[in-house]
SEFIZA-3560 file (N, C-alpha, C; in Angstrom, 3 decimals):
REM SEFIZA-3560
<numar><xx>12.045</xx><yy>7.199</yy><zz>-19.514</zz><atom>N</atom></numar>
<numar><xx>10.667</xx><yy>7.105</yy><zz>-19.234</zz><atom>CA</atom></numar>
<numar><xx>10.250</xx><yy>8.005</yy><zz>-18.016</zz><atom>C</atom></numar>
<numar><xx>9.238</xx><yy>8.772</yy><zz>-18.210</zz><atom>N</atom></numar>
<numar><xx>8.777</xx><yy>9.639</yy><zz>-17.158</zz><atom>CA</atom></numar>
<numar><xx>8.066</xx><yy>8.852</yy><zz>-16.053</zz><atom>C</atom></numar>
<numar><xx>8.444</xx><yy>9.116</yy><zz>-14.818</zz><atom>N</atom></numar>
<numar><xx>7.804</xx><yy>8.453</yy><zz>-13.701</zz><atom>CA</atom></numar>
<numar><xx>6.693</xx><yy>9.321</yy><zz>-13.185</zz><atom>C</atom></numar>
<numar><xx>5.573</xx><yy>9.266</yy><zz>-13.908</zz><atom>N</atom></numar>
<numar><xx>4.402</xx><yy>10.045</yy><zz>-13.519</zz><atom>CA</atom></numar>
<numar><xx>3.368</xx><yy>9.150</yy><zz>-12.827</zz><atom>C</atom></numar>
<numar><xx>2.206</xx><yy>9.708</yy><zz>-12.568</zz><atom>N</atom></numar>
<numar><xx>1.189</xx><yy>8.966</yy><zz>-11.892</zz><atom>CA</atom></numar>
<numar><xx>0.777</xx><yy>7.641</yy><zz>-12.625</zz><atom>C</atom></numar>
<numar><xx>0.664</xx><yy>7.741</yy><zz>-13.929</zz><atom>N</atom></numar>
<numar><xx>0.322</xx><yy>6.587</yy><zz>-14.733</zz><atom>CA</atom></numar>
<numar><xx>1.399</xx><yy>5.467</yy><zz>-14.600</zz><atom>C</atom></numar>
<numar><xx>2.658</xx><yy>5.872</yy><zz>-14.614</zz><atom>N</atom></numar>
<numar><xx>3.721</xx><yy>4.939</yy><zz>-14.450</zz><atom>CA</atom></numar>
<numar><xx>3.583</xx><yy>4.146</yy><zz>-13.161</zz><atom>C</atom></numar>
<numar><xx>3.413</xx><yy>4.903</yy><zz>-12.020</zz><atom>N</atom></numar>
<numar><xx>3.292</xx><yy>4.223</yy><zz>-10.701</zz><atom>CA</atom></numar>
<numar><xx>2.011</xx><yy>3.423</yy><zz>-10.595</zz><atom>C</atom></numar>
<numar><xx>0.898</xx><yy>3.878</yy><zz>-11.155</zz><atom>N</atom></numar>
<numar><xx>-0.365</xx><yy>3.106</yy><zz>-11.057</zz><atom>CA</atom></numar>
<numar><xx>-0.266</xx><yy>1.748</yy><zz>-11.757</zz><atom>C</atom></numar>
<numar><xx>0.635</xx><yy>1.626</yy><zz>-12.739</zz><atom>N</atom></numar>
<numar><xx>0.736</xx><yy>0.376</yy><zz>-13.492</zz><atom>CA</atom></numar>
<numar><xx>1.861</xx><yy>-0.550</yy><zz>-13.017</zz><atom>C</atom></numar>
<numar><xx>2.465</xx><yy>-0.250</yy><zz>-11.904</zz><atom>N</atom></numar>
<numar><xx>3.492</xx><yy>-1.121</yy><zz>-11.343</zz><atom>CA</atom></numar>
<numar><xx>2.809</xx><yy>-2.339</yy><zz>-10.680</zz><atom>C</atom></numar>
<numar><xx>3.589</xx><yy>-3.397</yy><zz>-10.571</zz><atom>N</atom></numar>
<numar><xx>3.050</xx><yy>-4.631</yy><zz>-9.937</zz><atom>CA</atom></numar>
<numar><xx>3.380</xx><yy>-4.582</yy><zz>-8.444</zz><atom>C</atom></numar>
<numar><xx>2.552</xx><yy>-3.825</yy><zz>-7.735</zz><atom>N</atom></numar>
<numar><xx>2.740</xx><yy>-3.655</yy><zz>-6.306</zz><atom>CA</atom></numar>
<numar><xx>2.567</xx><yy>-4.953</yy><zz>-5.552</zz><atom>C</atom></numar>
<numar><xx>3.251</xx><yy>-5.063</yy><zz>-4.413</zz><atom>N</atom></numar>
<numar><xx>3.153</xx><yy>-6.246</yy><zz>-3.539</zz><atom>CA</atom></numar>
<numar><xx>1.957</xx><yy>-5.984</yy><zz>-2.549</zz><atom>C</atom></numar>
<numar><xx>0.831</xx><yy>-6.676</yy><zz>-2.856</zz><atom>N</atom></numar>
<numar><xx>-0.375</xx><yy>-6.468</yy><zz>-2.017</zz><atom>CA</atom></numar>
<numar><xx>-0.359</xx><yy>-7.474</yy><zz>-0.859</zz><atom>C</atom></numar>
<numar><xx>-0.725</xx><yy>-6.947</yy><zz>0.258</zz><atom>N</atom></numar>
<numar><xx>-0.888</xx><yy>-7.757</yy><zz>1.485</zz><atom>CA</atom></numar>
<numar><xx>-2.338</xx><yy>-7.678</yy><zz>1.886</zz><atom>C</atom></numar>
<numar><xx>-3.070</xx><yy>-8.830</yy><zz>1.789</zz><atom>N</atom></numar>
<numar><xx>-4.477</xx><yy>-8.789</yy><zz>2.115</zz><atom>CA</atom></numar>
<numar><xx>-4.677</xx><yy>-9.491</yy><zz>3.468</zz><atom>C</atom></numar>
<numar><xx>-5.637</xx><yy>-8.949</yy><zz>4.192</zz><atom>N</atom></numar>
<numar><xx>-5.921</xx><yy>-9.561</yy><zz>5.489</zz><atom>CA</atom></numar>
<numar><xx>-7.338</xx><yy>-9.235</yy><zz>5.973</zz><atom>C</atom></numar>
<numar><xx>-7.643</xx><yy>-9.809</yy><zz>7.106</zz><atom>N</atom></numar>
<numar><xx>-8.928</xx><yy>-9.572</yy><zz>7.704</zz><atom>CA</atom></numar>
<numar><xx>-8.705</xx><yy>-9.327</yy><zz>9.206</zz><atom>C</atom></numar>
<numar><xx>-9.536</xx><yy>-8.412</yy><zz>9.763</zz><atom>N</atom></numar>
<numar><xx>-9.410</xx><yy>-8.040</yy><zz>11.165</zz><atom>CA</atom></numar>
<numar><xx>-10.817</xx><yy>-7.709</yy><zz>11.658</zz><atom>C</atom></numar>
<numar><xx>-10.919</xx><yy>-7.305</yy><zz>12.940</zz><atom>N</atom></numar>
<numar><xx>-12.175</xx><yy>-6.886</yy><zz>13.496</zz><atom>CA</atom></numar>
<numar><xx>-12.158</xx><yy>-5.426</yy><zz>13.847</zz><atom>C</atom></numar>
<numar><xx>-13.282</xx><yy>-4.773</yy><zz>13.588</zz><atom>N</atom></numar>
<numar><xx>-13.335</xx><yy>-3.320</yy><zz>13.917</zz><atom>CA</atom></numar>
<numar><xx>-13.622</xx><yy>-3.179</yy><zz>15.412</zz><atom>C</atom></numar>
<numar><xx>-13.816</xx><yy>-1.949</yy><zz>15.881</zz><atom>N</atom></numar>
<numar><xx>-13.999</xx><yy>-1.683</yy><zz>17.270</zz><atom>CA</atom></numar>
<numar><xx>-15.271</xx><yy>-2.302</yy><zz>17.852</zz><atom>C</atom></numar>
<numar><xx>-16.205</xx><yy>-2.655</yy><zz>17.009</zz><atom>N</atom></numar>
<numar><xx>-17.459</xx><yy>-3.282</yy><zz>17.394</zz><atom>CA</atom></numar>
<numar><xx>-17.389</xx><yy>-4.826</yy><zz>17.255</zz><atom>C</atom></numar>
<numar><xx>-16.263</xx><yy>-5.363</yy><zz>16.842</zz><atom>N</atom></numar>
<numar><xx>-16.086</xx><yy>-6.768</yy><zz>16.721</zz><atom>CA</atom></numar>
<numar><xx>-16.543</xx><yy>-7.309</yy><zz>15.352</zz><atom>C</atom></numar>
<numar><xx>-16.874</xx><yy>-6.458</yy><zz>14.431</zz><atom>N</atom></numar>
<numar><xx>-17.292</xx><yy>-6.857</yy><zz>13.103</zz><atom>CA</atom></numar>
<numar><xx>-16.115</xx><yy>-7.013</yy><zz>12.198</zz><atom>C</atom></numar>
<numar><xx>-16.093</xx><yy>-8.060</yy><zz>11.359</zz><atom>N</atom></numar>
<numar><xx>-14.916</xx><yy>-8.257</yy><zz>10.484</zz><atom>CA</atom></numar>
<numar><xx>-14.884</xx><yy>-7.246</yy><zz>9.320</zz><atom>C</atom></numar>
<numar><xx>-13.688</xx><yy>-6.927</yy><zz>8.949</zz><atom>N</atom></numar>
<numar><xx>-13.471</xx><yy>-6.147</yy><zz>7.731</zz><atom>CA</atom></numar>
<numar><xx>-12.217</xx><yy>-6.694</yy><zz>7.045</zz><atom>C</atom></numar>
<numar><xx>-12.031</xx><yy>-6.320</yy><zz>5.791</zz><atom>N</atom></numar>
<numar><xx>-10.888</xx><yy>-6.838</yy><zz>5.003</zz><atom>CA</atom></numar>
<numar><xx>-10.055</xx><yy>-5.597</yy><zz>4.616</zz><atom>C</atom></numar>
<numar><xx>-8.774</xx><yy>-5.851</yy><zz>4.532</zz><atom>N</atom></numar>
<numar><xx>-7.869</xx><yy>-4.721</yy><zz>4.154</zz><atom>CA</atom></numar>
<numar><xx>-6.882</xx><yy>-5.180</yy><zz>3.105</zz><atom>C</atom></numar>
<numar><xx>-6.375</xx><yy>-4.154</yy><zz>2.414</zz><atom>N</atom></numar>
<numar><xx>-5.224</xx><yy>-4.350</yy><zz>1.487</zz><atom>CA</atom></numar>
<numar><xx>-4.159</xx><yy>-3.307</yy><zz>1.826</zz><atom>C</atom></numar>
<numar><xx>-2.988</xx><yy>-3.849</yy><zz>2.064</zz><atom>N</atom></numar>
<numar><xx>-1.822</xx><yy>-2.938</yy><zz>2.296</zz><atom>CA</atom></numar>
<numar><xx>-0.870</xx><yy>-3.140</yy><zz>1.122</zz><atom>C</atom></numar>
<numar><xx>0.013</xx><yy>-2.202</yy><zz>0.895</zz><atom>N</atom></numar>
<numar><xx>1.047</xx><yy>-2.301</yy><zz>-0.092</zz><atom>CA</atom></numar>
<numar><xx>2.378</xx><yy>-2.280</yy><zz>0.589</zz><atom>C</atom></numar>
<numar><xx>3.137</xx><yy>-3.366</yy><zz>0.351</zz><atom>N</atom></numar>
<numar><xx>4.439</xx><yy>-3.521</yy><zz>1.052</zz><atom>CA</atom></numar>
<numar><xx>5.380</xx><yy>-2.342</yy><zz>0.818</zz><atom>C</atom></numar>
<numar><xx>5.412</xx><yy>-1.876</yy><zz>-0.414</zz><atom>N</atom></numar>
<numar><xx>6.363</xx><yy>-0.791</yy><zz>-0.758</zz><atom>CA</atom></numar>
<numar><xx>5.863</xx><yy>0.605</yy><zz>-0.257</zz><atom>C</atom></numar>
<numar><xx>4.618</xx><yy>0.755</yy><zz>0.135</zz><atom>N</atom></numar>
<numar><xx>4.098</xx><yy>2.016</yy><zz>0.656</zz><atom>CA</atom></numar>
<numar><xx>3.588</xx><yy>1.767</yy><zz>2.064</zz><atom>C</atom></numar>
<numar><xx>4.450</xx><yy>1.862</yy><zz>3.052</zz><atom>N</atom></numar>
<numar><xx>4.040</xx><yy>1.484</yy><zz>4.416</zz><atom>CA</atom></numar>
<numar><xx>2.806</xx><yy>2.260</yy><zz>4.977</zz><atom>C</atom></numar>
<numar><xx>2.550</xx><yy>3.445</yy><zz>4.464</zz><atom>N</atom></numar>
<numar><xx>1.451</xx><yy>4.183</yy><zz>4.981</zz><atom>CA</atom></numar>
<numar><xx>0.141</xx><yy>3.876</yy><zz>4.313</zz><atom>C</atom></numar>
<numar><xx>0.151</xx><yy>2.949</yy><zz>3.351</zz><atom>N</atom></numar>
<numar><xx>-1.040</xx><yy>2.603</yy><zz>2.587</zz><atom>CA</atom></numar>
<numar><xx>-1.837</xx><yy>1.497</yy><zz>3.195</zz><atom>C</atom></numar>
<numar><xx>-3.119</xx><yy>1.745</yy><zz>3.415</zz><atom>N</atom></numar>
<numar><xx>-4.041</xx><yy>0.661</yy><zz>3.844</zz><atom>CA</atom></numar>
<numar><xx>-5.456</xx><yy>1.044</yy><zz>3.392</zz><atom>C</atom></numar>
<numar><xx>-6.111</xx><yy>0.104</yy><zz>2.723</zz><atom>N</atom></numar>
<numar><xx>-7.501</xx><yy>0.315</yy><zz>2.258</zz><atom>CA</atom></numar>
<numar><xx>-8.385</xx><yy>-0.768</yy><zz>2.878</zz><atom>C</atom></numar>
<numar><xx>-9.479</xx><yy>-0.381</yy><zz>3.446</zz><atom>N</atom></numar>
<numar><xx>-10.365</xx><yy>-1.310</yy><zz>4.130</zz><atom>CA</atom></numar>
<numar><xx>-11.746</xx><yy>-1.344</yy><zz>3.496</zz><atom>C</atom></numar>
<numar><xx>-12.362</xx><yy>-2.501</yy><zz>3.529</zz><atom>N</atom></numar>
<numar><xx>-13.736</xx><yy>-2.628</yy><zz>3.031</zz><atom>CA</atom></numar>
<numar><xx>-14.421</xx><yy>-3.822</yy><zz>3.798</zz><atom>C</atom></numar>
<numar><xx>-15.720</xx><yy>-3.920</yy><zz>3.612</zz><atom>N</atom></numar>
<numar><xx>-16.490</xx><yy>-4.966</yy><zz>4.328</zz><atom>CA</atom></numar>
<numar><xx>-16.187</xx><yy>-6.341</yy><zz>3.750</zz><atom>C</atom></numar>
<numar><xx>-15.858</xx><yy>-6.412</yy><zz>2.447</zz><atom>N</atom></numar>
<numar><xx>-15.530</xx><yy>-7.729</yy><zz>1.817</zz><atom>CA</atom></numar>
<numar><xx>-14.230</xx><yy>-7.611</yy><zz>1.100</zz><atom>C</atom></numar>
<numar><xx>-13.539</xx><yy>-8.749</yy><zz>0.901</zz><atom>N</atom></numar>
<numar><xx>-12.296</xx><yy>-8.685</yy><zz>0.186</zz><atom>CA</atom></numar>
<numar><xx>-12.545</xx><yy>-8.333</yy><zz>-1.316</zz><atom>C</atom></numar>
<numar><xx>-13.718</xx><yy>-8.735</yy><zz>-1.832</zz><atom>N</atom></numar>
<numar><xx>-13.976</xx><yy>-8.382</yy><zz>-3.204</zz><atom>CA</atom></numar>
<numar><xx>-14.112</xx><yy>-6.859</yy><zz>-3.390</zz><atom>C</atom></numar>
<numar><xx>-14.742</xx><yy>-6.188</yy><zz>-2.450</zz><atom>N</atom></numar>
<numar><xx>-14.867</xx><yy>-4.704</yy><zz>-2.518</zz><atom>CA</atom></numar>
<numar><xx>-13.496</xx><yy>-4.068</yy><zz>-2.292</zz><atom>C</atom></numar>
<numar><xx>-12.729</xx><yy>-4.608</yy><zz>-1.427</zz><atom>N</atom></numar>
<numar><xx>-11.291</xx><yy>-4.080</yy><zz>-1.193</zz><atom>CA</atom></numar>
<numar><xx>-10.522</xx><yy>-4.208</yy><zz>-2.481</zz><atom>C</atom></numar>
<numar><xx>-10.572</xx><yy>-5.354</yy><zz>-3.124</zz><atom>N</atom></numar>
<numar><xx>-9.830</xx><yy>-5.524</yy><zz>-4.390</zz><atom>CA</atom></numar>
<numar><xx>-10.348</xx><yy>-4.631</yy><zz>-5.485</zz><atom>C</atom></numar>
<numar><xx>-11.641</xx><yy>-4.446</yy><zz>-5.494</zz><atom>N</atom></numar>
<numar><xx>-12.296</xx><yy>-3.623</yy><zz>-6.535</zz><atom>CA</atom></numar>
<numar><xx>-11.957</xx><yy>-2.145</yy><zz>-6.412</zz><atom>C</atom></numar>
<numar><xx>-11.756</xx><yy>-1.675</yy><zz>-5.153</zz><atom>N</atom></numar>
<numar><xx>-11.666</xx><yy>-0.250</yy><zz>-4.920</zz><atom>CA</atom></numar>
<numar><xx>-10.362</xx><yy>0.277</yy><zz>-4.410</zz><atom>C</atom></numar>
<numar><xx>-9.381</xx><yy>-0.548</yy><zz>-4.075</zz><atom>N</atom></numar>
<numar><xx>-8.162</xx><yy>-0.036</yy><zz>-3.476</zz><atom>CA</atom></numar>
<numar><xx>-7.405</xx><yy>0.908</yy><zz>-4.402</zz><atom>C</atom></numar>
<numar><xx>-7.526</xx><yy>0.713</yy><zz>-5.707</zz><atom>N</atom></numar>
<numar><xx>-6.737</xx><yy>1.541</yy><zz>-6.671</zz><atom>CA</atom></numar>
<numar><xx>-7.153</xx><yy>3.013</yy><zz>-6.617</zz><atom>C</atom></numar>
<numar><xx>-8.363</xx><yy>3.281</yy><zz>-6.239</zz><atom>N</atom></numar>
<numar><xx>-8.800</xx><yy>4.728</yy><zz>-6.076</zz><atom>CA</atom></numar>
<numar><xx>-7.985</xx><yy>5.344</yy><zz>-4.957</zz><atom>C</atom></numar>
<numar><xx>-7.839</xx><yy>4.677</yy><zz>-3.841</zz><atom>N</atom></numar>
<numar><xx>-7.024</xx><yy>5.138</yy><zz>-2.713</zz><atom>CA</atom></numar>
<numar><xx>-5.551</xx><yy>5.214</yy><zz>-3.110</zz><atom>C</atom></numar>
<numar><xx>-5.088</xx><yy>4.229</yy><zz>-3.863</zz><atom>N</atom></numar>
<numar><xx>-3.687</xx><yy>4.193</yy><zz>-4.324</zz><atom>CA</atom></numar>
<numar><xx>-3.426</xx><yy>5.430</yy><zz>-5.152</zz><atom>C</atom></numar>
<numar><xx>-4.350</xx><yy>5.759</yy><zz>-6.062</zz><atom>N</atom></numar>
<numar><xx>-4.144</xx><yy>6.947</yy><zz>-6.943</zz><atom>CA</atom></numar>
<numar><xx>-4.059</xx><yy>8.197</yy><zz>-6.092</zz><atom>C</atom></numar>
<numar><xx>-4.879</xx><yy>8.327</yy><zz>-5.081</zz><atom>N</atom></numar>
<numar><xx>-4.841</xx><yy>9.540</yy><zz>-4.203</zz><atom>CA</atom></numar>
<numar><xx>-3.531</xx><yy>9.591</yy><zz>-3.446</zz><atom>C</atom></numar>
<numar><xx>-3.136</xx><yy>8.424</yy><zz>-2.925</zz><atom>N</atom></numar>
<numar><xx>-1.887</xx><yy>8.385</yy><zz>-2.148</zz><atom>CA</atom></numar>
<numar><xx>-0.670</xx><yy>8.715</yy><zz>-2.993</zz><atom>C</atom></numar>
<numar><xx>-0.628</xx><yy>8.144</yy><zz>-4.198</zz><atom>N</atom></numar>
<numar><xx>0.515</xx><yy>8.439</yy><zz>-5.104</zz><atom>CA</atom></numar>
<numar><xx>0.535</xx><yy>9.863</yy><zz>-5.578</zz><atom>C</atom></numar>
<numar><xx>-0.653</xx><yy>10.447</yy><zz>-5.762</zz><atom>N</atom></numar>
<numar><xx>-0.706</xx><yy>11.872</yy><zz>-6.159</zz><atom>CA</atom></numar>
<numar><xx>-0.110</xx><yy>12.755</yy><zz>-5.070</zz><atom>C</atom></numar>
<numar><xx>-0.444</xx><yy>12.485</yy><zz>-3.833</zz><atom>N</atom></numar>
<numar><xx>0.074</xx><yy>13.271</yy><zz>-2.735</zz><atom>CA</atom></numar>
<numar><xx>1.600</xx><yy>13.058</yy><zz>-2.599</zz><atom>C</atom></numar>
<numar><xx>2.056</xx><yy>11.829</yy><zz>-2.773</zz><atom>N</atom></numar>
<numar><xx>3.477</xx><yy>11.553</yy><zz>-2.651</zz><atom>CA</atom></numar>
<numar><xx>4.255</xx><yy>12.245</yy><zz>-3.780</zz><atom>C</atom></numar>
<numar><xx>3.720</xx><yy>12.224</yy><zz>-4.985</zz><atom>N</atom></numar>
<numar><xx>4.406</xx><yy>12.897</yy><zz>-6.082</zz><atom>CA</atom></numar>
<numar><xx>4.430</xx><yy>14.412</yy><zz>-5.918</zz><atom>C</atom></numar>
<numar><xx>3.294</xx><yy>14.966</yy><zz>-5.480</zz><atom>N</atom></numar>
<numar><xx>3.233</xx><yy>16.420</yy><zz>-5.273</zz><atom>CA</atom></numar>
<numar><xx>4.137</xx><yy>16.911</yy><zz>-4.217</zz><atom>C</atom></numar>
<numar><xx>4.342</xx><yy>16.082</yy><zz>-3.199</zz><atom>N</atom></numar>
<numar><xx>5.223</xx><yy>16.499</yy><zz>-2.062</zz><atom>CA</atom></numar>
<numar><xx>6.669</xx><yy>16.114</yy><zz>-2.274</zz><atom>C</atom></numar>
<numar><xx>6.945</xx><yy>15.442</yy><zz>-3.391</zz><atom>N</atom></numar>
<numar><xx>8.352</xx><yy>15.046</yy><zz>-3.694</zz><atom>CA</atom></numar>
<numar><xx>8.848</xx><yy>13.863</yy><zz>-2.873</zz><atom>C</atom></numar>
<numar><xx>7.913</xx><yy>13.159</yy><zz>-2.294</zz><atom>N</atom></numar>
<numar><xx>8.326</xx><yy>12.004</yy><zz>-1.418</zz><atom>CA</atom></numar>
<numar><xx>8.850</xx><yy>10.915</yy><zz>-2.365</zz><atom>C</atom></numar>
<numar><xx>9.871</xx><yy>10.226</yy><zz>-1.854</zz><atom>N</atom></numar>
<numar><xx>10.453</xx><yy>9.099</yy><zz>-2.620</zz><atom>CA</atom></numar>
<numar><xx>9.453</xx><yy>7.920</yy><zz>-2.595</zz><atom>C</atom></numar>
<numar><xx>9.260</xx><yy>7.347</yy><zz>-3.788</zz><atom>N</atom></numar>
<numar><xx>8.315</xx><yy>6.243</yy><zz>-3.874</zz><atom>CA</atom></numar>
<numar><xx>9.132</xx><yy>5.008</yy><zz>-4.185</zz><atom>C</atom></numar>
<numar><xx>9.128</xx><yy>4.055</yy><zz>-3.278</zz><atom>N</atom></numar>
<numar><xx>9.882</xx><yy>2.800</yy><zz>-3.452</zz><atom>CA</atom></numar>
<numar><xx>9.076</xx><yy>1.893</yy><zz>-4.378</zz><atom>C</atom></numar>
<numar><xx>9.714</xx><yy>1.455</yy><zz>-5.398</zz><atom>N</atom></numar>
<numar><xx>9.066</xx><yy>0.606</yy><zz>-6.423</zz><atom>CA</atom></numar>
<numar><xx>9.217</xx><yy>-0.856</yy><zz>-6.071</zz><atom>C</atom></numar>
<numar><xx>8.325</xx><yy>-1.702</yy><zz>-6.574</zz><atom>N</atom></numar>
<numar><xx>8.451</xx><yy>-3.147</yy><zz>-6.330</zz><atom>CA</atom></numar>
<numar><xx>9.835</xx><yy>-3.649</yy><zz>-6.786</zz><atom>C</atom></numar>
<numar><xx>10.419</xx><yy>-4.429</yy><zz>-5.910</zz><atom>N</atom></numar>
<numar><xx>11.801</xx><yy>-4.980</yy><zz>-6.218</zz><atom>CA</atom></numar>
<numar><xx>12.940</xx><yy>-4.115</yy><zz>-5.686</zz><atom>C</atom></numar>
<numar><xx>12.682</xx><yy>-2.911</yy><zz>-5.316</zz><atom>N</atom></numar>
<numar><xx>13.732</xx><yy>-2.040</yy><zz>-4.739</zz><atom>CA</atom></numar>
<numar><xx>13.868</xx><yy>-2.392</yy><zz>-3.262</zz><atom>C</atom></numar>
<numar><xx>15.097</xx><yy>-2.264</yy><zz>-2.792</zz><atom>N</atom></numar>
<numar><xx>15.343</xx><yy>-2.485</yy><zz>-1.367</zz><atom>CA</atom></numar>
<numar><xx>14.852</xx><yy>-1.342</yy><zz>-0.536</zz><atom>C</atom></numar>
<numar><xx>14.337</xx><yy>-1.691</yy><zz>0.624</zz><atom>N</atom></numar>
<numar><xx>13.837</xx><yy>-0.677</yy><zz>1.551</zz><atom>CA</atom></numar>
<numar><xx>15.028</xx><yy>-0.037</yy><zz>2.309</zz><atom>C</atom></numar>
<numar><xx>14.876</xx><yy>1.199</yy><zz>2.634</zz><atom>N</atom></numar>
<numar><xx>15.906</xx><yy>1.910</yy><zz>3.427</zz><atom>CA</atom></numar>
<numar><xx>15.768</xx><yy>1.582</yy><zz>4.904</zz><atom>C</atom></numar>
<numar><xx>14.712</xx><yy>0.837</yy><zz>5.275</zz><atom>N</atom></numar>
<numar><xx>14.504</xx><yy>0.480</yy><zz>6.657</zz><atom>CA</atom></numar>
<numar><xx>15.551</xx><yy>-0.599</yy><zz>7.017</zz><atom>C</atom></numar>
<numar><xx>16.044</xx><yy>-0.539</yy><zz>8.293</zz><atom>N</atom></numar>
<numar><xx>16.966</xx><yy>-1.575</yy><zz>8.746</zz><atom>CA</atom></numar>
<numar><xx>16.202</xx><yy>-2.841</yy><zz>8.903</zz><atom>C</atom></numar>
<numar><xx>16.909</xx><yy>-3.952</yy><zz>8.841</zz><atom>N</atom></numar>
<numar><xx>16.346</xx><yy>-5.292</yy><zz>9.047</zz><atom>CA</atom></numar>
<numar><xx>16.316</xx><yy>-5.497</yy><zz>10.600</zz><atom>C</atom></numar>
<numar><xx>15.159</xx><yy>-5.123</yy><zz>11.112</zz><atom>N</atom></numar>
<numar><xx>14.995</xx><yy>-5.128</yy><zz>12.621</zz><atom>CA</atom></numar>
<numar><xx>15.172</xx><yy>-6.576</yy><zz>13.165</zz><atom>C</atom></numar>
<numar><xx>14.757</xx><yy>-7.554</yy><zz>12.461</zz><atom>N</atom></numar>
<numar><xx>14.849</xx><yy>-8.900</yy><zz>12.954</zz><atom>CA</atom></numar>
<numar><xx>16.292</xx><yy>-9.320</yy><zz>13.164</zz><atom>C</atom></numar>
<numar><xx>17.190</xx><yy>-8.861</yy><zz>12.296</zz><atom>N</atom></numar>
<numar><xx>18.597</xx><yy>-9.237</yy><zz>12.413</zz><atom>CA</atom></numar>
<numar><xx>19.298</xx><yy>-8.352</yy><zz>13.479</zz><atom>C</atom></numar>
<numar><xx>18.722</xx><yy>-7.186</yy><zz>13.786</zz><atom>N</atom></numar>
<numar><xx>19.378</xx><yy>-6.280</yy><zz>14.723</zz><atom>CA</atom></numar>
<numar><xx>18.940</xx><yy>-6.605</yy><zz>16.185</zz><atom>C</atom></numar>
<numar><xx>17.737</xx><yy>-7.113</yy><zz>16.319</zz><atom>N</atom></numar>
<numar><xx>17.238</xx><yy>-7.406</yy><zz>17.689</zz><atom>CA</atom></numar>
<numar><xx>17.202</xx><yy>-8.928</yy><zz>17.906</zz><atom>C</atom></numar>
<numar><xx>17.750</xx><yy>-9.320</yy><zz>19.060</zz><atom>N</atom></numar>
<numar><xx>17.765</xx><yy>-10.753</yy><zz>19.316</zz><atom>CA</atom></numar>
<numar><xx>16.403</xx><yy>-11.323</yy><zz>19.623</zz><atom>C</atom></numar>
//
């Protein structure tokens, strides 16, 4: 199976949803993807974030594929060390 953009867009990514405050103290909602540490999409409501994060994901994956960057898939182990077990 070819691992192209469509393949990656249809994976079951681990979404991390949250809420924070912007620099003016106004709330916003974000979606991060555990397997892609550089990915974060923000919107004024969680509904808008859920509705639109895939556009940003498509752009991010396109850049990663074009640059030959390794894309960690859901269920794969991270190459990052387990910092919690290394630091007391």
